[in-house]
C-alpha positions as CSV (number, residue, x, y, z in Angstrom):
1,V,8.5,0.9,-29.7
2,G,8.2,-2.6,-28.3
3,T,8.7,-5.0,-25.4
4,P,11.9,-7.2,-25.4
5,G,9.8,-10.3,-26.0
6,R,7.9,-8.9,-28.9
7,L,11.1,-7.6,-30.5
8,M,12.7,-11.0,-30.1
9,D,9.7,-12.6,-31.8
10,H,10.2,-10.3,-34.9
11,L,13.9,-11.0,-35.0
12,D,13.4,-14.7,-34.9
13,R,10.9,-14.5,-37.8
14,G,13.1,-12.1,-39.8
15,T,10.4,-9.4,-39.9
16,L,12.5,-6.7,-38.2
17,N,15.8,-5.2,-39.6
18,L,18.0,-3.3,-37.2
19,D,20.8,-2.4,-39.6
20,E,19.8,1.3,-39.9
21,V,19.2,1.9,-36.2
22,R,21.2,4.9,-34.9
23,M,19.6,5.3,-31.5
24,V,18.4,2.8,-28.9
25,I,16.4,3.8,-25.8
26,L,15.8,1.4,-22.9
27,D,13.0,2.9,-20.8
28,E,12.7,1.5,-17.2
29,A,15.8,-0.6,-17.7
30,D,15.8,-1.7,-14.0
31,R,12.2,-3.0,-14.3
32,M,13.0,-5.0,-17.4
33,L,16.0,-6.6,-15.7
34,D,13.8,-7.4,-12.7
35,M,11.3,-9.1,-15.0
36,G,14.0,-11.4,-16.4
37,F,14.5,-9.8,-19.8
38,R,18.3,-9.5,-19.5
39,D,19.1,-12.1,-22.1
40,D,16.6,-10.6,-24.6
41,M,18.0,-7.1,-24.0
42,E,21.6,-8.3,-24.6
43,T,20.5,-10.2,-27.8
44,I,18.7,-7.1,-29.2
45,L,21.6,-4.7,-28.4
46,S,24.2,-7.1,-29.9
47,Q,22.3,-7.0,-33.3
48,V,22.2,-3.2,-33.4
49,P,25.1,-1.4,-35.2
50,S,27.9,-0.4,-32.8
51,E,27.8,3.2,-34.2
52,R,24.8,4.4,-32.3
53,Q,23.6,6.4,-29.3
54,T,22.3,4.3,-26.4
55,L,20.1,5.9,-23.7
56,F,19.2,4.0,-20.5
57,F,16.4,5.4,-18.3
58,S,16.1,3.9,-14.9
59,A,14.5,5.0,-11.6
60,T,17.3,3.1,-9.7
61,M,20.9,2.4,-10.6
62,N,21.6,-1.0,-9.3
63,K,24.6,-3.3,-10.1
64,E,22.7,-5.1,-12.9
65,V,21.9,-1.8,-14.7
66,E,25.5,-0.6,-14.2
67,R,26.9,-3.9,-15.7
68,L,24.5,-3.5,-18.7
69,I,25.7,0.1,-19.3
70,E,29.3,-0.8,-18.9
71,H,29.0,-3.6,-21.5
72,F,27.0,-1.8,-24.1
73,G,27.8,1.9,-23.4
74,N,30.5,3.9,-25.0
75,E,32.0,6.4,-22.5
76,P,28.6,6.7,-20.9
77,E,27.7,9.8,-18.8
78,Q,25.2,9.6,-15.9
79,I,22.6,12.3,-15.4
80,R,20.7,12.3,-12.1
81,I,17.6,14.3,-11.4
82,Q,17.4,15.4,-7.8
83,R,14.1,16.1,-6.1
84,K,13.3,17.0,-2.6
85,T,10.5,14.5,-2.8
86,L,9.7,11.8,-5.2
87,T,6.0,12.5,-5.5
88,V,4.0,15.4,-7.1
89,A,2.9,18.1,-4.8
90,S,-0.5,18.3,-6.5
91,V,-1.3,14.7,-5.4
92,E,-3.1,14.6,-2.0
93,Q,-2.0,11.5,-0.1
94,C,-3.5,9.8,2.9
95,Y,-4.0,6.4,4.4
96,F,-6.9,4.5,6.2
97,E,-6.6,1.7,8.7
98,V,-8.8,-0.9,7.0
99,R,-9.3,-4.6,7.6
100,N,-9.2,-6.8,4.5
101,R,-12.9,-7.7,4.7
102,S,-13.9,-4.0,4.8
103,K,-11.8,-2.8,1.8
104,I,-14.6,-3.0,-0.8
105,E,-17.0,-1.0,1.4
106,V,-14.4,1.7,2.0
107,V,-13.5,1.9,-1.7
108,S,-17.2,2.4,-2.4
109,R,-17.6,5.1,0.2
110,L,-14.6,7.1,-1.1
111,L,-15.9,6.8,-4.7
112,D,-19.3,8.0,-3.6
113,I,-18.3,10.9,-1.4
114,N,-15.9,12.4,-3.9
115,P,-16.7,10.8,-7.3
116,P,-13.5,10.9,-9.6
117,K,-13.8,11.1,-13.3
118,L,-11.5,8.1,-13.6
119,A,-9.8,6.0,-10.9
120,I,-7.3,3.2,-10.7
121,V,-7.4,0.5,-7.9
122,F,-4.0,-1.3,-7.5
123,C,-3.8,-4.8,-6.1
124,N,-0.8,-7.0,-5.5
125,T,-2.1,-10.2,-7.0
126,K,-4.2,-11.3,-10.0
127,R,-6.7,-13.0,-7.6
128,A,-7.2,-9.8,-5.6
129,V,-7.8,-7.9,-8.9
130,D,-10.5,-10.3,-10.0
131,E,-12.2,-10.3,-6.5
132,C,-12.1,-6.5,-6.2
133,C,-13.4,-6.0,-9.8
134,D,-16.2,-8.5,-9.4
135,A,-17.3,-6.9,-6.1
136,L,-17.4,-3.4,-7.6
137,V,-19.3,-4.6,-10.6
138,N,-21.9,-6.1,-8.4
139,R,-22.3,-2.7,-6.7
140,G,-23.1,-1.1,-10.0
141,Y,-19.8,0.7,-10.8
142,A,-18.4,0.9,-14.4
143,V,-15.3,-1.1,-13.7
144,D,-12.9,-3.4,-15.6
145,R,-9.5,-5.1,-15.0
146,I,-6.1,-5.7,-16.4
147,H,-3.4,-8.2,-15.2
148,G,-1.0,-10.7,-16.5
149,D,-3.6,-13.2,-17.6
150,I,-5.4,-10.7,-19.8
151,T,-4.4,-11.0,-23.5
152,Q,-2.8,-8.0,-25.3
153,A,-6.0,-7.5,-27.3
154,G,-8.1,-7.6,-24.2
155,R,-5.8,-5.1,-22.5
156,E,-6.0,-2.7,-25.4
157,R,-9.8,-3.0,-25.4
158,V,-10.0,-2.3,-21.6
159,L,-7.6,0.7,-21.8
160,R,-9.5,2.1,-24.8
161,A,-12.8,2.0,-22.9
162,F,-11.0,3.5,-19.8
163,R,-9.7,6.5,-21.9
164,N,-13.2,7.0,-23.4
165,G,-14.9,7.0,-20.0
166,K,-17.0,3.9,-20.6
167,V,-15.0,2.3,-17.9
168,E,-14.6,4.7,-14.9
169,I,-12.6,2.5,-12.5
170,L,-9.7,0.3,-13.6
171,V,-8.5,-2.5,-11.2
172,A,-4.9,-3.5,-12.1
173,T,-1.6,-5.0,-10.9
174,D,1.6,-3.0,-11.0
175,V,3.1,-4.7,-14.1
176,A,-0.1,-4.4,-16.1
177,A,-0.5,-0.7,-15.3
178,R,3.1,0.4,-16.0
179,G,3.4,3.2,-18.5
180,L,-0.3,4.3,-18.3
181,D,-0.5,7.9,-19.3
182,I,-4.1,9.1,-18.9
183,D,-4.5,12.7,-17.8
184,E,-8.1,12.3,-16.5
185,V,-7.2,9.9,-13.7
186,E,-8.2,11.8,-10.5
187,A,-7.8,9.1,-7.9
188,V,-5.5,6.1,-7.1
189,F,-6.3,3.5,-4.6
190,N,-3.6,1.3,-3.0
191,Y,-6.0,-1.5,-2.2
192,D,-2.9,-3.5,-1.2
193,L,0.1,-1.6,-0.1
194,P,3.0,-2.4,-2.5
195,Q,6.0,-4.4,-1.3
196,D,8.5,-2.0,-3.0
197,P,8.4,1.7,-2.1
198,E,9.4,2.5,-5.7
199,D,6.1,0.9,-6.8
200,Y,4.2,3.3,-4.6
201,V,5.8,6.2,-6.5
202,H,4.8,4.7,-9.8
203,R,1.3,4.1,-8.7
204,I,0.4,7.5,-7.4
205,G,2.2,9.0,-10.5
206,R,-0.8,7.8,-12.5
207,T,-2.8,10.8,-11.1
208,G,-2.0,14.5,-10.8
209,R,-0.7,14.6,-14.4
210,A,-0.5,17.6,-16.7
211,G,-0.8,20.0,-13.8
212,R,-4.0,18.5,-12.5
213,G,-4.7,17.6,-8.9
214,G,-5.2,14.0,-7.7
215,K,-5.8,11.9,-4.7
216,A,-3.9,8.8,-3.5
217,Y,-5.6,6.6,-0.9
218,S,-3.7,3.7,0.8
219,F,-5.3,0.9,2.9
220,V,-3.2,-0.4,5.7
221,F,-3.7,-2.6,8.8
222,G,-1.4,-4.2,11.4
223,K,2.1,-4.8,10.1
224,D,1.4,-2.8,7.0
225,L,2.1,0.3,9.1
226,Y,5.8,-0.6,9.1
227,R,5.8,-0.9,5.3
228,L,4.1,2.5,5.2
229,G,7.0,3.9,7.3
230,A,9.5,2.5,4.7
231,I,7.5,4.3,2.0
232,E,7.5,7.5,3.9
233,R,11.3,7.4,4.3
234,Y,11.7,6.6,0.6
235,I,9.6,9.6,-0.6
236,K,10.8,11.8,2.3
237,Q,7.2,12.7,3.2
238,T,4.8,11.9,6.0
239,I,1.5,10.4,4.8
240,P,-1.3,11.5,7.1
241,R,-4.0,9.2,8.4
242,S,-7.6,9.9,7.5
243,R,-11.0,8.9,8.9
244,I,-13.3,6.6,7.0
245,P,-16.5,8.5,6.0
246,S,-19.7,7.3,7.6
247,Q,-22.9,6.2,5.9
248,E,-24.6,9.5,7.0
249,E,-21.8,11.5,5.4
250,I,-22.2,9.6,2.2
251,E,-25.9,10.2,2.0
252,G,-25.5,13.9,2.8
253,R,-22.8,14.2,0.1
254,Q,-24.9,12.4,-2.5
255,T,-27.9,14.7,-1.7
256,D,-25.6,17.7,-2.3
257,I,-24.5,16.3,-5.6
258,I,-28.1,15.8,-6.8
259,L,-29.1,19.3,-5.8
260,E,-26.0,20.8,-7.5
261,L,-26.9,18.9,-10.7
262,A,-30.5,20.0,-10.5
263,K,-29.5,23.7,-10.0
264,D,-27.1,23.5,-13.0
265,R,-30.0,22.0,-15.1
266,L,-32.4,24.8,-14.0
267,D,-29.8,27.5,-14.8
268,S,-29.1,26.1,-18.2
269,G,-32.7,25.4,-19.1
270,A,-31.7,22.1,-20.6
271,Y,-34.6,20.0,-19.3
272,R,-38.0,18.8,-20.5
273,S,-41.1,20.6,-19.1
274,Y,-43.5,18.5,-17.1
275,G,-45.8,21.4,-16.3
276,D,-49.1,19.5,-17.0
277,W,-48.2,16.7,-14.6
278,I,-47.1,19.1,-11.9
279,E,-50.3,21.2,-12.3
280,N,-52.3,18.0,-12.0
281,L,-50.7,17.2,-8.7
282,L,-51.1,20.7,-7.5
283,S,-54.8,20.6,-8.3
284,Q,-55.1,17.5,-6.0
285,G,-54.0,19.6,-3.0
286,Y,-50.2,18.7,-2.9
287,T,-47.8,21.6,-2.4
288,A,-44.8,22.3,-4.6
289,T,-42.5,21.3,-1.7
290,E,-44.3,18.0,-1.2
291,I,-44.1,17.2,-4.9
292,A,-40.4,18.1,-5.2
293,S,-39.6,16.1,-2.0
294,A,-41.4,13.0,-3.3
295,L,-39.6,13.2,-6.7
296,F,-36.3,13.8,-4.9
297,S,-36.8,10.7,-2.7
298,L,-37.5,8.5,-5.7
299,L,-34.4,9.7,-7.4
300,K,-32.2,9.0,-4.3
301,E,-33.7,5.5,-4.0
302,Q,-32.6,4.8,-7.6
303,T,-29.1,6.3,-7.4
304,N,-28.1,5.4,-3.8
305,R,-26.6,2.0,-3.2
306,D,-27.1,0.0,0.0
307,G,-24.1,0.4,2.2
308,E,-22.7,-2.0,4.7
309,T,-21.8,-1.5,8.3
310,I,-18.2,-2.3,8.9
311,A,-16.2,-2.9,12.1
312,E,-14.3,0.4,11.5
313,D,-17.6,2.4,11.9
314,T,-17.8,1.7,15.7
315,E,-14.1,2.2,16.4
316,V,-12.8,5.4,17.9
317,L,-10.0,6.9,15.9
318,K,-7.0,6.2,18.1
319,P,-3.7,8.1,18.1
320,E,-1.4,7.0,15.2
321,R,0.7,4.0,16.0
322,Q,4.4,3.9,15.6
323,R,5.1,2.8,12.0
324,H,8.9,3.0,12.0
325,P,11.2,0.2,13.0
326,R,12.4,0.3,16.6
327,K,16.0,1.4,17.2
328,S,18.6,-1.3,17.8
329,R,19.6,-2.1,21.3
330,D,23.1,-0.5,20.7
331,S,21.5,2.8,19.6
332,R,19.3,3.3,22.7
333,N,20.4,5.5,25.6
334,R,21.7,3.2,28.3
335,K,23.2,3.8,31.7
336,P,27.0,3.7,31.7
337,T,28.4,0.2,32.4
338,T,31.4,-1.0,34.3
339,P,34.3,-2.7,32.4
340,S,32.8,-6.1,33.3
341,G,29.5,-5.2,31.7
342,E,27.4,-4.6,34.9
343,S,25.3,-1.5,35.1
344,G,26.3,-0.7,38.7
345,P,29.3,-0.9,41.0
346,K,30.8,-4.3,41.5
347,R,29.9,-6.1,44.7
348,E,33.0,-7.2,46.6
349,K,33.2,-10.8,47.6
350,K,34.3,-11.7,51.1
351,K,37.5,-13.4,51.5
352,G,37.4,-17.1,51.8
353,G,34.5,-17.9,49.5
354,H,31.1,-16.6,48.5
355,S,29.3,-13.8,50.2
356,F,26.2,-14.8,52.2
357,G,24.8,-11.3,52.7
358,E,21.3,-10.2,53.0
359,S,18.8,-11.2,50.3
360,R,16.9,-8.7,48.1
361,A,13.8,-9.1,50.4
362,G,15.9,-7.9,53.3
363,G,16.2,-11.2,55.2
364,K,19.2,-13.4,55.5
365,R,19.9,-16.0,53.0
366,R,19.3,-19.6,53.8
367,K,22.4,-21.8,54.0
368,K,22.7,-24.7,51.7
369,K,21.9,-28.2,53.1
370,D,24.5,-30.9,53.3
371,R,23.0,-33.6,51.1
372,H,25.4,-36.2,52.5
373,N,24.4,-35.4,56.1
374,P,20.9,-34.0,56.2
375,D,21.0,-33.9,60.1
376,K,24.0,-31.6,60.1
377,G,23.2,-28.4,61.9
378,K,20.1,-29.7,63.6
379,P,19.7,-29.7,67.4
380,A,20.6,-33.0,69.1
381,W,17.1,-33.7,70.2
382,S,15.8,-33.5,66.6
383,K,18.1,-36.1,65.2
384,G,15.9,-39.0,66.1
385,G,14.4,-41.6,63.9
386,K,15.3,-45.1,62.9
387,K,18.9,-46.1,62.5
388,R,20.0,-46.0,58.9
389,E,20.9,-49.5,57.5
390,R,23.9,-49.8,55.4
391,K,23.2,-51.1,51.9
392,G,25.2,-53.9,50.3
393,N,26.4,-57.3,51.3
394,A,26.6,-58.0,55.0
């Protein structure tokens, strides 16, 4: 099992012998072609014995994939898997209208109000991955990153920590996160909406695995809504809009979580007794409710993070805007036209020239002036003034 580049490296060094290969599997052939591995793939396949079985797995069947199959396949058969939708029903999808400067705060709120065991945040660029990861680290989350600039050893270290739960949030690009198979991922964030609808399917496919449920959150704003419409048409589903949780809701949810944990600890009896200290406080006149409230307040101060106020907090949730391209002019309902292209009956012209009928305002149209004889049409008594002098030589 290997990437085209790593296999080519072994072939060049003579450390890999393909003489006994009887089956070749190209997983995600379309993606490898998109990433520029065509020459490497052809070189590898040409060094494998011709008596073999070759399997191509591809989410799309474009012309490049078809040419590759035609060249290296032997009477190939195509198997298509038809689905009503391209996404798993157990994954709950929604989107939020979020400005770019508010994204970190919204990610934090969603993580706090419904803490996932593991989560992946997808960004479109390496720079966005670094900025998002650093911001979440500063807020106290257990987070790390993978993208194209991370070495293979570093990538393996990060993924090992992610599987073990030492890293709870993974920030990644599409290429770096391809092929991740971790069942405990409970939430996926489309921090940046992908350019290709197919990438959206791959992203949210990281959650809801092995029959588990999952959540897929997408952040959009402005023109992103049209891209969201393209994704909806591709997956044949409507993605509902959701409201950003407020700071008050976050604090209330965190209080509920602490109380649930305290109740579980009381029911299990797995806690250390502090009876002597409690009795000491009771002897000083404090009630049990006051003592518990004070301890609870201290716990919340240590666990709660300081949230930020964002522009979206003061905005009223407006009706969803249109996120599908407008119909072309030819496809709209229009009034029947005349053969000449006009929308109404043709206006007949009077014989002998143009029609000088009434204007749109209802009055009669003004006749054109004769530029060669400006006094034409004026009364005789208004044609006064100095006699015009003829220009030129006398």
